[in-house]
DRENNU-470869 format. One record per residue (C-alpha): residue in three letters; x, y, z. Coordinates in nm, 2 decimals, always signed. Example, Ala and Ser with C-alpha at 12.3 -4.5 7.8 and 13.67 -1.06 7.14 Angstrom:
<nodes>
NODE residuo     px     py     pz
NODE     ALA  +1.23  -0.45  +0.78
NODE     SER  +1.37  -0.11  +0.71
</nodes>
This chain:
<nodes>
NODE residuo     px     py     pz
NODE     MET  -2.33  -0.87  -0.23
NODE     THR  -2.37  -0.70  -0.63
NODE     LYS  -2.13  -0.67  -0.89
NODE     ILE  -2.03  -0.34  -0.94
NODE     LYS  -2.21  -0.18  -1.28
NODE     TYR  -2.16  +0.16  -1.30
NODE     PHE  -1.79  +0.26  -1.13
NODE     ILE  -1.89  +0.65  -1.10
NODE     LEU  -1.60  +0.97  -0.98
NODE     THR  -1.70  +1.25  -0.79
NODE     GLY  -1.52  +1.52  -0.67
NODE     ASP  -1.43  +1.95  -0.69
NODE     PRO  -1.44  +2.15  -1.02
NODE     GLY  -1.06  +2.11  -1.13
NODE     VAL  -0.93  +1.83  -0.92
NODE     GLY  -0.84  +1.56  -1.12
NODE     LYS  -1.17  +1.32  -1.24
NODE     THR  -1.09  +1.35  -1.59
NODE     THR  -0.71  +1.27  -1.57
NODE     LEU  -0.78  +1.01  -1.37
NODE     THR  -1.07  +0.88  -1.60
NODE     LYS  -0.78  +0.91  -1.89
NODE     LYS  -0.53  +0.68  -1.65
NODE     LEU  -0.75  +0.43  -1.62
NODE     CYS  -0.95  +0.42  -2.02
NODE     SER  -0.49  +0.40  -2.10
NODE     ILE  -0.49  +0.10  -1.86
NODE     ILE  -0.77  -0.11  -1.99
NODE     THR  -0.66  -0.02  -2.35
NODE     GLY  -0.33  -0.19  -2.27
NODE     LEU  -0.50  -0.49  -2.17
NODE     GLY  -0.66  -0.53  -2.45
NODE     LEU  -1.02  -0.46  -2.33
NODE     LYS  -1.27  -0.19  -2.58
NODE     THR  -1.37  +0.16  -2.47
NODE     SER  -1.61  +0.45  -2.60
NODE     GLY  -1.72  +0.74  -2.46
NODE     PHE  -1.60  +1.04  -2.43
NODE     TYR  -1.48  +1.29  -2.16
NODE     THR  -1.42  +1.68  -2.16
NODE     GLU  -1.14  +1.88  -2.15
NODE     GLU  -1.02  +2.24  -2.08
NODE     VAL  -0.96  +2.46  -2.34
NODE     ARG  -0.67  +2.74  -2.23
NODE     ARG  -0.55  +3.05  -2.39
NODE     ALA  -0.23  +3.24  -2.24
NODE     GLY  -0.33  +3.05  -1.95
NODE     VAL  -0.67  +3.15  -1.87
NODE     ARG  -0.99  +2.92  -1.93
NODE     GLU  -1.18  +2.99  -2.23
NODE     GLY  -1.39  +2.70  -2.24
NODE     PHE  -1.44  +2.32  -2.24
NODE     ASP  -1.44  +2.06  -2.51
NODE     VAL  -1.57  +1.69  -2.56
NODE     VAL  -1.37  +1.49  -2.69
NODE     ALA  -1.49  +1.10  -2.83
NODE     LEU  -1.22  +0.80  -2.73
NODE     ASP  -1.16  +0.77  -3.07
NODE     GLY  -1.02  +1.15  -3.11
NODE     LEU  -1.35  +1.35  -3.26
NODE     ARG  -1.34  +1.64  -3.06
NODE     GLY  -1.57  +1.96  -3.08
NODE     CYS  -1.72  +2.25  -2.84
NODE     LEU  -1.92  +2.16  -2.58
NODE     ALA  -1.88  +2.56  -2.39
NODE     ARG  -1.69  +2.90  -2.47
NODE     ASP  -1.69  +3.17  -2.28
NODE     CYS  -1.99  +3.43  -2.33
NODE     SER  -1.80  +3.71  -2.29
NODE     ARG  -1.50  +3.63  -2.58
NODE     ASN  -1.77  +3.52  -2.75
NODE     GLY  -2.17  +3.67  -2.78
NODE     PRO  -2.46  +3.57  -2.73
NODE     VAL  -2.58  +3.26  -2.70
NODE     LYS  -2.87  +2.99  -2.63
NODE     PHE  -2.75  +2.77  -2.36
NODE     LYS  -2.57  +2.92  -2.02
NODE     VAL  -2.41  +2.84  -1.78
NODE     GLY  -2.25  +3.05  -1.54
NODE     LYS  -2.06  +3.25  -1.79
NODE     TYR  -1.99  +2.97  -2.03
NODE     GLY  -2.19  +2.92  -2.34
NODE     VAL  -2.27  +2.57  -2.39
NODE     MET  -2.28  +2.49  -2.79
NODE     VAL  -2.55  +2.19  -2.74
NODE     GLU  -2.62  +2.11  -3.14
NODE     GLU  -2.15  +2.03  -3.14
NODE     PHE  -2.17  +1.82  -2.80
NODE     GLU  -2.42  +1.57  -2.97
NODE     LYS  -2.24  +1.53  -3.24
NODE     VAL  -1.94  +1.39  -3.04
NODE     ALA  -2.10  +1.26  -2.76
NODE     LEU  -2.40  +1.06  -2.87
NODE     PRO  -2.23  +0.84  -3.12
NODE     SER  -1.94  +0.77  -2.87
NODE     LEU  -2.22  +0.62  -2.63
NODE     GLY  -2.33  +0.38  -2.90
NODE     GLN  -2.43  +0.07  -2.76
NODE     PRO  -2.10  -0.21  -2.84
NODE     GLU  -2.19  -0.51  -3.00
NODE     ASP  -2.01  -0.72  -2.79
NODE     THR  -2.03  -0.56  -2.42
NODE     LYS  -1.84  -0.84  -2.19
NODE     GLY  -1.44  -0.68  -2.19
NODE     HIS  -1.58  -0.34  -2.30
NODE     LEU  -1.67  -0.02  -2.10
NODE     LEU  -1.86  +0.30  -2.16
NODE     VAL  -1.67  +0.59  -2.06
NODE     ILE  -1.88  +0.93  -1.96
NODE     ASP  -1.72  +1.22  -1.81
NODE     GLU  -1.92  +1.44  -1.75
NODE     ILE  -2.22  +1.35  -1.65
NODE     GLY  -2.23  +1.75  -1.55
NODE     THR  -2.51  +2.07  -1.62
NODE     MET  -2.38  +2.13  -1.88
NODE     GLU  -2.46  +1.80  -2.04
NODE     LEU  -2.70  +1.73  -1.98
NODE     LEU  -2.84  +2.02  -2.14
NODE     SER  -2.88  +1.78  -2.40
NODE     ASN  -3.24  +1.60  -2.45
NODE     SER  -3.08  +1.36  -2.61
NODE     PHE  -2.80  +1.30  -2.37
NODE     ARG  -3.09  +1.24  -2.04
NODE     THR  -3.22  +1.02  -2.27
NODE     ARG  -2.93  +0.82  -2.38
NODE     ILE  -2.79  +0.84  -2.01
NODE     ASN  -3.12  +0.70  -1.88
NODE     GLU  -3.07  +0.35  -2.15
NODE     ILE  -2.70  +0.36  -2.01
NODE     PHE  -2.79  +0.32  -1.60
NODE     ARG  -3.18  +0.18  -1.63
NODE     PRO  -3.18  -0.18  -1.48
NODE     ILE  -3.13  -0.43  -1.81
NODE     SER  -2.82  -0.25  -1.97
NODE     GLU  -2.53  -0.49  -2.00
NODE     CYS  -2.31  -0.17  -2.00
NODE     VAL  -2.05  -0.10  -1.79
NODE     VAL  -1.96  +0.21  -1.70
NODE     LEU  -1.71  +0.43  -1.59
NODE     ALA  -1.86  +0.79  -1.53
NODE     THR  -1.76  +1.12  -1.38
NODE     ILE  -2.09  +1.33  -1.20
NODE     PRO  -2.09  +1.68  -0.97
NODE     THR  -2.02  +1.65  -0.60
NODE     ARG  -2.28  +1.86  -0.55
NODE     ARG  -2.69  +1.77  -0.53
NODE     SER  -2.75  +1.87  -0.91
NODE     SER  -3.04  +1.68  -1.14
NODE     PRO  -3.27  +1.43  -1.04
NODE     ILE  -3.07  +1.20  -1.31
NODE     VAL  -2.73  +1.26  -1.11
NODE     GLU  -2.87  +1.15  -0.83
NODE     SER  -3.03  +0.81  -0.93
NODE     ILE  -2.69  +0.74  -1.06
NODE     ARG  -2.57  +0.81  -0.74
NODE     ASN  -2.80  +0.59  -0.58
NODE     ASN  -2.80  +0.32  -0.81
NODE     SER  -2.76  -0.04  -0.67
NODE     GLU  -2.50  -0.14  -0.90
NODE     ALA  -2.26  +0.18  -0.89
NODE     LYS  -2.03  +0.26  -0.62
NODE     VAL  -1.84  +0.59  -0.61
NODE     TRP  -1.56  +0.74  -0.54
NODE     THR  -1.48  +1.10  -0.45
NODE     VAL  -1.14  +1.21  -0.58
NODE     THR  -0.90  +1.48  -0.42
NODE     ARG  -0.55  +1.58  -0.40
NODE     GLU  -0.46  +1.38  -0.16
NODE     ASN  -0.59  +1.07  -0.33
NODE     ARG  -0.59  +1.08  -0.72
NODE     ASN  -0.25  +1.02  -0.83
NODE     THR  -0.37  +0.66  -0.62
NODE     MET  -0.73  +0.65  -0.62
NODE     HIS  -0.67  +0.40  -0.97
NODE     GLU  -0.54  +0.10  -0.82
NODE     GLU  -0.80  +0.10  -0.62
NODE     ILE  -1.09  +0.08  -0.88
NODE     LEU  -0.89  -0.10  -1.07
NODE     LYS  -0.95  -0.44  -0.82
NODE     GLU  -1.29  -0.38  -0.83
NODE     MET  -1.35  -0.34  -1.27
NODE     LYS  -1.08  -0.68  -1.24
NODE     VAL  -1.43  -0.85  -1.09
NODE     THR  -1.68  -0.75  -1.34
NODE     LEU  -1.46  -0.71  -1.67
NODE     ASN  -1.26  -1.03  -1.60
NODE     PHE  -0.91  -0.91  -1.70
NODE     SER  -0.66  -1.05  -1.48
</nodes>
C-alpha cells in the first residue's frame, strides 16, 4: 500500500472545504508541526459575495477575484468574476516555496481551481509539487467537476487520497483525515 502524500478535498462550492482546511491547519499547528501555503476566502459586502481573496497562512492577503459588474473590464474572467492573476501570484507563489525541512511540514493549497490555474507560474509550481520526486506532504482542494488535466492528474495520483466534503460529513471528516495524516507526518 502506498503511503498517502497528497490529502485532497473536493466538494461543491460553498460546502465547507476551506473551513475544513482551516480546521486541519489549526490542529496540525497545535501539534507543533509546520504549515505553509494559502487558502481562498469569500469577500462579502452587505451579505452579497463580491469576490475572493487569497490569504497566505502567514497572514499576507491579496485580491484573487472581484465581481466585474462592480469593477469594470479585466484581462481574465471566470463567470462574473474578474481574476487578478498578478495579485494572486504575489501572495500564493511565495507561500508555496519548498520548505527547508519537509519532515513534519504540511503544504496547504486551497484551492487548485479555474481562477488560480489562470496563472502560468502557479500551474508550473503545482506540477512541481505533485511530481513523483517531490517530498512535500500536501493538503489541497480541487473542484468536484472534471476540469483541467492538472486537476485530473492530482485526483488520479497514486499517492493521493480524495475526500468528498458534504454538508453531512464536513464537521466530522477532519478525524478521518488526521488519522491518515498521522501516518505520513509522524505525529501522535
